[in-house]
TITILO-286346 format. One record per residue: residue number from 1; residue in three letters; z, y, x negated of N, C-alpha, C, CB in turn. Coordinates in nm, 4 decimals, padded with zeros to 6 digits. Glycine has a CB too. Layout:
> seq, type, nZ, nY, nX, caZ, caY, caX, cZ, cY, cX, cbZ, cbY, cbX
> NUM, Ala, Z, Y, X, Z, Y, X, Z, Y, X, Z, Y, X
...
//
This chain:
> seq, type, nZ, nY, nX, caZ, caY, caX, cZ, cY, cX, cbZ, cbY, cbX
> 1, Unk, -01.8886, 00.1054, 00.5459, -01.8439, -00.0604, 00.5103, -01.7421, -00.0751, 00.6234, -01.7613, -00.0961, 00.3344
> 2, Unk, -01.7268, -00.1959, 00.6693, -01.6199, -00.2099, 00.7695, -01.5492, -00.3459, 00.7129, -01.6815, -00.2209, 00.9360
> 3, Unk, -01.4358, -00.2943, 00.6689, -01.3229, -00.4215, 00.5914, -01.2306, -00.4447, 00.7100, -01.2102, -00.3614, 00.4301
> 4, Unk, -01.2409, -00.5622, 00.7857, -01.1619, -00.5707, 00.8935, -01.0568, -00.6853, 00.8296, -01.2490, -00.6090, 01.0369
> 5, Unk, -01.0041, -00.6992, 00.7122, -00.9334, -00.7852, 00.6702, -00.7673, -00.7712, 00.7584, -00.9422, -00.7647, 00.5096
> 6, Unk, -00.7238, -00.6215, 00.7187, -00.6053, -00.6161, 00.7937, -00.5649, -00.6302, 00.9307, -00.5703, -00.5283, 00.7733
> 7, Unk, -00.6803, -00.6147, 00.9968, -00.7107, -00.6501, 01.1295, -00.6926, -00.7743, 01.1919, -00.8209, -00.6280, 01.1454
> 8, Unk, -00.7726, -00.8622, 01.1029, -00.7945, -00.9793, 01.1341, -00.6639, -01.0654, 01.1343, -00.8930, -01.0230, 01.0515
> 9, Unk, -00.6171, -01.0714, 00.9838, -00.4984, -01.1189, 00.9778, -00.3606, -01.0864, 00.9979, -00.5011, -01.1447, 00.9030
> 10, Unk, -00.3804, -00.9453, 01.0653, -00.2370, -00.8656, 01.1198, -00.2443, -00.9918, 01.2583, -00.2560, -00.6339, 01.1780
> 11, Unk, -00.3491, -01.0342, 01.3111, -00.3266, -01.1104, 01.4472, -00.2393, -01.2437, 01.4004, -00.4875, -01.1569, 01.5284
> 12, Unk, -00.2398, -01.2754, 01.3026, -00.1933, -01.3675, 01.2541, -00.0476, -01.3875, 01.2798, -00.2263, -01.3608, 01.1400
> 13, Unk, -00.0118, -01.2920, 01.2049, 00.1557, -01.2496, 01.2369, 00.1705, -01.3179, 01.1306, 00.2563, -01.2951, 01.3828
> 14, Unk, 00.1315, -01.3394, 01.0120, 00.2008, -01.4049, 00.8643, 00.1876, -01.3018, 00.7833, 00.1276, -01.5420, 00.7876
> 15, Unk, 00.3091, -01.2755, 00.7308, 00.3257, -01.1430, 00.6443, 00.2335, -01.1970, 00.5022, 00.5218, -01.0987, 00.6060
> 16, Unk, 00.2464, -01.2889, 00.4635, 00.2066, -01.3351, 00.3076, 00.0479, -01.3195, 00.3497, 00.2669, -01.5236, 00.2427
> 17, Unk, 00.0019, -01.3816, 00.4372, -00.1680, -01.3644, 00.4767, -00.1923, -01.2236, 00.4608, -00.2173, -01.4094, 00.6448
> 18, Unk, -00.1012, -01.1244, 00.5438, -00.1570, -00.9782, 00.5235, -00.1670, -00.9108, 00.4100, -00.0945, -00.8959, 00.5868
> 19, Unk, -00.0395, -00.9241, 00.3489, -00.0242, -00.8929, 00.1881, -00.1428, -00.9254, 00.1268, 00.0902, -00.9740, 00.1113
> 20, Unk, -00.2033, -01.0784, 00.1310, -00.3348, -01.1025, 00.0295, -00.4395, -01.0052, 00.0833, -00.4028, -01.2719, 00.0319
> 21, Unk, -00.4409, -00.9981, 00.2001, -00.5643, -00.9308, 00.2890, -00.5647, -00.7803, 00.2483, -00.5403, -00.9444, 00.4696
> 22, Unk, -00.4703, -00.7156, 00.2392, -00.4365, -00.5759, 00.2321, -00.4650, -00.5812, 00.0723, -00.2715, -00.5262, 00.2923
> 23, Unk, -00.4354, -00.6441, -00.0450, -00.4655, -00.6574, -00.1675, -00.5903, -00.6768, -00.1949, -00.4035, -00.7387, -00.2159
> 24, Unk, -00.6783, -00.7643, -00.1310, -00.8191, -00.8092, -00.1618, -00.9088, -00.6602, -00.1054, -00.8626, -00.9777, -00.0641
> 25, Unk, -00.8494, -00.6014, -00.0015, -00.8964, -00.4654, 00.0657, -00.9131, -00.3635, -00.0210, -00.8056, -00.4131, 00.1654
> 26, Unk, -00.7757, -00.3320, -00.1033, -00.7753, -00.2219, -00.2152, -00.8498, -00.2202, -00.3160, -00.6712, -00.2091, -00.2722
> 27, Unk, -00.8886, -00.3735, -00.3666, -00.9755, -00.4174, -00.4679, -01.1150, -00.3595, -00.4091, -00.9686, -00.5859, -00.4923
> 28, Unk, -01.1614, -00.3945, -00.3135, -01.2752, -00.3701, -00.2644, -01.3313, -00.2059, -00.2171, -01.2693, -00.4604, -00.1612
> 29, Unk, -01.2257, -00.1681, -00.1515, -01.2374, -00.0080, -00.1325, -01.2259, 00.0589, -00.2752, -01.1098, 00.0552, -00.0293
> 30, Unk, -01.1665, 00.0197, -00.3542, -01.1705, 00.0850, -00.4829, -01.3038, 00.0798, -00.5590, -01.0679, 00.0268, -00.5657
> 31, Unk, -01.3818, -00.0390, -00.5565, -01.5093, -00.0500, -00.5790, -01.6224, 00.0595, -00.5177, -01.5312, -00.1758, -00.5364
> 32, Unk, -01.5922, 00.0384, -00.4020, -01.6594, 00.1555, -00.3323, -01.6695, 00.2820, -00.3304, -01.6420, 00.1571, -00.2509
> 33, Unk, -01.5416, 00.3298, -00.3615, -01.4800, 00.4999, -00.3915, -01.5452, 00.4785, -00.5355, -01.2634, 00.5448, -00.3877
> 34, Unk, -01.5226, 00.4270, -00.6372, -01.5788, 00.4257, -00.7686, -01.7092, 00.4532, -00.7548, -01.5612, 00.3057, -00.8406
> 35, Unk, -01.8249, 00.3563, -00.7090, -01.9502, 00.3725, -00.6885, -01.9799, 00.5240, -00.6373, -01.9920, 00.2660, -00.5969
> 36, Unk, -01.9389, 00.5221, -00.4836, -01.9796, 00.6704, -00.4647, -01.9551, 00.7789, -00.5428, -01.9366, 00.7118, -00.3649
> 37, Unk, -01.8366, 00.8165, -00.5959, -01.8098, 00.9156, -00.6720, -01.9230, 00.9297, -00.8179, -01.6554, 00.8913, -00.7039
> 38, Unk, -01.9351, 00.8123, -00.8409, -02.0110, 00.8174, -00.9812, -02.1544, 00.8482, -00.9474, -02.0028, 00.6715, -01.0700
> 39, Unk, -02.1946, 00.8465, -00.8235, -02.3488, 00.9061, -00.7704, -02.3326, 01.0367, -00.7216, -02.4217, 00.8205, -00.6437
> 40, Unk, -02.2098, 01.0887, -00.6992, -02.1745, 01.2092, -00.6543, -02.1636, 01.2017, -00.4790, -02.2853, 01.3151, -00.7144
> 41, Unk, -02.1400, 01.0884, -00.4508, -02.1570, 01.0922, -00.2848, -01.9672, 01.1064, -00.2645, -02.2560, 00.9011, -00.1959
> 42, Unk, -01.9432, 01.1003, -00.1088, -01.8339, 01.1162, -00.0552, -01.7905, 01.0020, 00.0153, -01.8376, 01.2184, 00.0140
> 43, Unk, -01.6775, 00.9726, 00.0545, -01.6278, 00.8492, 00.1235, -01.5453, 00.9114, 00.2238, -01.5471, 00.7413, 00.0311
> 44, Unk, -01.5039, 00.8668, 00.3438, -01.4090, 00.8645, 00.4268, -01.3480, 00.7505, 00.4384, -01.4431, 00.9017, 00.5299
> 45, Unk, -01.2326, 00.7335, 00.4974, -01.1441, 00.5896, 00.4930, -01.0684, 00.6005, 00.6320, -01.0184, 00.5756, 00.3463
> 46, Unk, -01.0823, 00.5390, 00.7275, -01.0189, 00.5786, 00.8824, -01.0241, 00.4305, 00.9072, -01.1195, 00.6951, 01.0106
> 47, Unk, -00.9254, 00.4314, 01.0535, -00.9571, 00.3395, 01.1254, -00.9103, 00.3476, 01.2615, -00.9242, 00.2382, 01.0690
> 48, Unk, -00.9281, 00.2696, 01.3452, -00.9224, 00.3085, 01.4846, -00.7794, 00.2720, 01.5664, -01.0446, 00.2369, 01.5532
> 49, Unk, -00.7264, 00.1911, 01.4825, -00.6128, 00.1295, 01.5314, -00.5306, 00.0721, 01.4263, -00.6467, 00.0325, 01.6246
> 50, Unk, -00.3826, 00.0467, 01.4007, -00.3267, -00.0300, 01.3186, -00.3175, -00.1705, 01.3555, -00.2162, 00.0189, 01.2937
> 51, Unk, -00.2272, -00.2389, 01.2745, -00.2208, -00.3855, 01.2975, -00.1599, -00.4417, 01.2096, -00.3327, -00.4498, 01.3081
> 52, Unk, -00.1706, -00.4582, 01.0716, -00.0958, -00.5380, 00.9792, 00.0355, -00.4584, 00.9481, -00.1816, -00.5692, 00.8478
> 53, Unk, 00.0348, -00.3317, 00.9448, 00.1458, -00.2346, 00.8918, 00.2803, -00.2912, 00.9825, 00.1023, -00.0487, 00.9254
> 54, Unk, 00.2554, -00.3572, 01.0990, 00.3820, -00.3911, 01.2159, 00.4017, -00.5332, 01.2318, 00.3496, -00.3353, 01.3746
> 55, Unk, 00.4084, -00.6556, 01.1206, 00.4059, -00.7498, 01.1348, 00.4991, -00.8260, 01.2279, 00.3989, -00.7713, 01.0402
> 56, Unk, 00.6175, -00.7468, 01.2664, 00.7355, -00.8268, 01.3197, 00.7508, -00.7204, 01.4632, 00.8943, -00.8359, 01.1919
> 57, Unk, 00.7765, -00.7580, 01.5939, 00.8428, -00.7060, 01.6805, 00.9722, -00.6933, 01.6804, 00.8169, -00.7486, 01.7641
> 58, Unk, 01.0509, -00.5834, 01.6665, 01.1580, -00.5762, 01.6372, 01.2926, -00.6131, 01.7224, 01.1489, -00.4759, 01.6031
> 59, Unk, 01.2069, -00.5897, 01.8749, 01.2797, -00.6416, 01.9766, 01.2999, -00.8035, 02.0426, 01.2341, -00.5675, 02.0612
> 60, Unk, 01.2050, -00.8404, 01.9713, 01.2144, -01.0047, 01.9971, 01.2214, -01.0746, 01.8847, 01.0977, -01.0673, 02.0697
> 61, Unk, 01.2210, -01.0242, 01.7628, 01.2138, -01.0884, 01.6696, 01.1128, -01.1993, 01.6273, 01.3087, -01.1179, 01.6726
> 62, Unk, 01.0116, -01.1764, 01.6901, 00.8714, -01.2595, 01.6677, 00.7514, -01.1963, 01.5981, 00.8147, -01.2995, 01.8023
> 63, Unk, 00.6615, -01.2540, 01.5747, 00.5511, -01.2042, 01.5282, 00.4836, -01.1170, 01.5957, 00.4817, -01.2847, 01.5018
> 64, Unk, 00.4530, -00.9997, 01.5622, 00.3692, -00.9046, 01.6377, 00.2258, -00.9088, 01.6014, 00.4174, -00.7674, 01.6187
> 65, Unk, 00.1355, -00.9467, 01.7045, -00.0084, -00.9938, 01.6743, -00.1010, -00.8976, 01.7345, -00.0405, -01.1394, 01.7307
> 66, Unk, -00.0585, -00.7983, 01.7811, -00.1421, -00.6961, 01.8751, -00.1802, -00.5655, 01.7748, -00.0378, -00.6389, 02.0236
> 67, Unk, -00.2581, -00.5088, 01.8188, -00.2982, -00.3643, 01.7689, -00.1942, -00.2725, 01.7887, -00.4206, -00.3062, 01.8388
> 68, Unk, -00.1640, -00.1819, 01.7065, -00.0306, -00.0978, 01.7181, -00.1131, 00.0393, 01.7627, 00.0771, -00.0838, 01.5536
> 69, Unk, 00.0198, 00.1359, 01.8207, -00.0530, 00.2583, 01.8366, 00.0009, 00.3604, 01.7353, -00.0417, 00.3107, 01.9822
> 70, Unk, 00.0004, 00.3314, 01.6212, 00.0670, 00.3874, 01.5097, -00.0475, 00.4674, 01.4718, 00.1272, 00.2868, 01.3986
> 71, Unk, -00.0200, 00.6131, 01.4252, -00.0863, 00.7028, 01.3452, -00.1740, 00.6120, 01.2317, 00.0251, 00.8057, 01.2803
> 72, Unk, -00.3162, 00.6288, 01.2248, -00.3815, 00.5892, 01.1109, -00.4360, 00.6824, 00.9946, -00.4778, 00.5243, 01.1572
> 73, Unk, -00.4603, 00.6667, 00.8674, -00.4853, 00.7553, 00.7886, -00.6382, 00.7975, 00.8121, -00.4483, 00.7091, 00.6583
> 74, Unk, -00.6692, 00.9154, 00.7772, -00.8041, 00.9581, 00.7760, -00.8264, 01.0301, 00.6304, -00.8331, 01.0577, 00.9051
> 75, Unk, -00.8585, 00.9703, 00.5534, -00.8905, 00.9926, 00.3929, -01.0379, 01.0520, 00.3937, -00.8846, 00.8351, 00.2932
> 76, Unk, -01.0146, 01.2002, 00.2976, -01.1693, 01.2208, 00.2614, -01.1343, 01.1977, 00.1008, -01.2519, 01.3972, 00.3109
> 77, Unk, -01.2657, 01.1394, 00.0398, -01.2555, 01.1285, -00.1030, -01.3917, 01.2076, -00.1552, -01.2452, 00.9630, -00.1520
> 78, Unk, -01.4049, 01.3055, -00.2255, -01.5093, 01.3846, -00.2597, -01.4667, 01.4878, -00.3216, -01.5838, 01.4198, -00.1633
> 79, Unk, -01.5842, 01.5756, -00.3600, -01.5450, 01.7069, -00.4395, -01.5859, 01.8618, -00.3865, -01.6131, 01.6908, -00.5800
> 80, Unk, -01.6208, 01.8053, -00.2425, -01.6980, 01.9216, -00.1920, -01.6417, 02.0018, -00.0552, -01.8415, 01.8662, -00.1631
> 81, Unk, -01.5240, 01.9614, -00.0345, -01.4409, 01.9737, 00.0967, -01.2957, 01.9749, 00.0912, -01.4708, 01.8662, 00.1840
> 82, Unk, -01.2379, 02.0143, 00.1759, -01.0851, 01.9819, 00.2130, -01.0757, 01.9656, 00.3409, -00.9828, 02.0842, 00.1777
> 83, Unk, -00.9576, 01.8636, 00.3549, -00.9537, 01.8162, 00.4661, -00.8240, 01.8837, 00.5402, -00.9573, 01.6705, 00.4518
> 84, Unk, -00.8398, 01.8533, 00.6584, -00.7489, 01.9543, 00.7454, -00.5886, 01.8915, 00.7410, -00.8132, 01.9621, 00.9248
> 85, Unk, -00.4983, 01.9611, 00.7940, -00.3533, 01.9026, 00.7282, -00.3105, 01.7867, 00.8193, -00.2185, 02.0254, 00.7249
> 86, Unk, -00.2411, 01.6932, 00.7709, -00.1962, 01.5673, 00.8102, -00.1747, 01.6206, 00.9551, -00.0639, 01.5000, 00.7244
> 87, Unk, -00.1738, 01.5077, 01.0603, -00.1546, 01.4720, 01.1755, -00.2183, 01.5645, 01.2871, -00.0240, 01.4570, 01.1836
> 88, Unk, -00.3408, 01.6271, 01.2377, -00.4041, 01.7418, 01.3288, -00.5416, 01.6656, 01.3640, -00.4297, 01.9082, 01.2414
> 89, Unk, -00.5743, 01.5696, 01.3549, -00.6967, 01.4849, 01.4018, -00.6653, 01.3858, 01.5062, -00.7588, 01.4072, 01.2858
> 90, Unk, -00.7737, 01.3326, 01.5510, -00.7895, 01.2281, 01.6450, -00.9130, 01.1456, 01.6309, -00.7854, 01.2823, 01.7738
> 91, Unk, -00.9198, 01.0262, 01.7039, -01.0409, 00.9639, 01.6800, -01.1542, 01.0389, 01.6993, -01.0520, 00.8586, 01.7501
> 92, Unk, -01.1341, 01.1249, 01.8376, -01.2815, 01.1757, 01.8926, -01.3436, 01.2874, 01.7594, -01.2564, 01.2784, 02.0734
> 93, Unk, -01.2445, 01.3261, 01.6697, -01.2838, 01.4047, 01.5597, -01.3810, 01.3327, 01.4405, -01.1528, 01.4531, 01.5007
> 94, Unk, -01.3796, 01.2048, 01.4399, -01.4552, 01.1440, 01.3261, -01.5867, 01.1727, 01.2960, -01.4567, 01.0201, 01.3369
> 95, Unk, -01.6559, 01.1542, 01.4453, -01.7897, 01.1760, 01.4546, -01.8508, 01.3211, 01.4080, -01.8190, 01.1496, 01.5906
> 96, Unk, -01.7917, 01.4310, 01.4419, -01.7787, 01.5724, 01.4182, -01.7889, 01.5983, 01.2488, -01.6298, 01.6246, 01.4860
> 97, Unk, -01.6912, 01.5259, 01.2305, -01.6928, 01.5254, 01.0627, -01.7847, 01.4593, 00.9826, -01.5798, 01.4718, 01.0104
> 98, Unk, -01.8318, 01.3620, 01.0210, -01.9413, 01.3048, 00.9441, -02.0604, 01.3774, 00.9687, -01.9634, 01.1639, 00.9732
> 99, Unk, -02.0736, 01.4453, 01.1054, -02.1522, 01.5382, 01.1192, -02.2160, 01.6582, 01.0347, -02.1070, 01.5700, 01.1932
> 100, Unk, -02.0776, 01.7195, 01.0218, -02.0400, 01.8299, 00.9115, -02.1050, 01.7880, 00.7641, -01.8617, 01.8410, 00.8958
> 101, Unk, -02.0314, 01.6592, 00.7324, -02.0789, 01.6254, 00.5848, -02.2127, 01.6156, 00.5477, -02.0324, 01.5065, 00.5448
> 102, Unk, -02.2999, 01.5971, 00.6699, -02.4284, 01.5580, 00.6663, -02.5084, 01.6860, 00.6770, -02.4584, 01.4569, 00.7725
> 103, Unk, -02.4510, 01.8018, 00.7091, -02.4951, 01.9148, 00.7444, -02.5852, 01.9514, 00.8855, -02.5569, 01.9414, 00.6381
> 104, Unk, -02.5348, 01.8507, 00.9655, -02.6254, 01.8437, 01.1028, -02.5379, 01.8725, 01.2040, -02.6970, 01.7007, 01.1378
> 105, Unk, -02.5841, 01.9534, 01.2914, -02.5282, 02.0125, 01.4072, -02.4344, 01.9359, 01.5063, -02.6329, 02.0564, 01.4766
> 106, Unk, -02.3246, 01.9753, 01.5798, -02.2608, 01.8818, 01.6457, -02.2874, 01.9260, 01.8001, -02.1091, 01.8723, 01.5976
> 107, Unk, -02.3542, 01.8055, 01.8760, -02.3828, 01.8353, 01.9975, -02.2734, 01.8654, 02.0888, -02.4528, 01.7434, 02.0412
> 108, Unk, -02.3113, 01.9594, 02.2042, -02.1751, 02.0076, 02.2704, -02.1277, 01.9064, 02.3561, -02.1865, 02.1394, 02.3553
> 109, Unk, -02.1878, 01.8147, 02.3788, -02.1152, 01.6838, 02.4484, -01.9841, 01.6539, 02.3633, -02.2218, 01.5365, 02.4466
> 110, Unk, -02.0075, 01.6768, 02.2397, -01.8649, 01.6185, 02.1631, -01.7644, 01.7020, 02.1547, -01.8784, 01.5781, 02.0205
> 111, Unk, -01.6524, 01.6400, 02.1882, -01.5340, 01.7496, 02.2140, -01.4712, 01.7908, 02.0729, -01.4044, 01.6829, 02.3166
> 112, Unk, -01.4739, 01.7038, 02.0022, -01.4134, 01.7020, 01.8647, -01.4100, 01.8001, 01.7852, -01.4604, 01.6226, 01.7949
> 113, Unk, -01.3582, 01.8156, 01.6632, -01.3929, 01.9072, 01.5383, -01.3894, 01.8232, 01.4166, -01.2884, 02.0319, 01.5180
> 114, Unk, -01.4180, 01.9007, 01.3436, -01.4566, 01.8465, 01.2089, -01.3191, 01.8477, 01.1199, -01.5818, 01.9431, 01.1372
> 115, Unk, -01.2576, 01.7302, 01.0426, -01.1120, 01.7420, 00.9910, -01.1615, 01.7939, 00.8619, -01.0092, 01.5961, 00.9840
> 116, Unk, -01.2782, 01.8079, 00.8122, -01.3013, 01.8832, 00.6607, -01.3635, 02.0140, 00.6773, -01.4036, 01.7982, 00.5559
> 117, Unk, -01.3170, 02.1235, 00.5688, -01.4046, 02.2326, 00.5605, -01.4898, 02.1982, 00.4269, -01.3217, 02.3772, 00.5563
> 118, Unk, -01.5953, 02.2337, 00.4578, -01.6967, 02.2129, 00.3504, -01.6819, 02.3321, 00.2458, -01.8495, 02.2076, 00.4146
> 119, Unk, -01.6730, 02.3123, 00.1191, -01.6532, 02.4344, 00.0271, -01.7732, 02.4938, -00.0038, -01.5870, 02.4037, -00.1008
//
């Protein structure tokens, strides 16, 4: 799933809208996680950039409506793997991680590494 709530509303610079968007996102993601775990599945939650976590440009005291360069979470939810220590990953590591979860080989052209260790 791709939930763009925080990104789309983050561009508005309206804090109240961002809060509502993230609350709705929390409910939706919770449903997906519950359904996946109920059938023995696994879930990865991540993003390619931030946005709604920084709604104010402190240097100008104006709304911040652009993508941020802040670190984003990489969450693994499942029962058959361990995740790498926080701060040790990059966007290039997402595809190798998904391949590892599916038991598929990583092509040599991919320079990233899996962020999980299958147990």
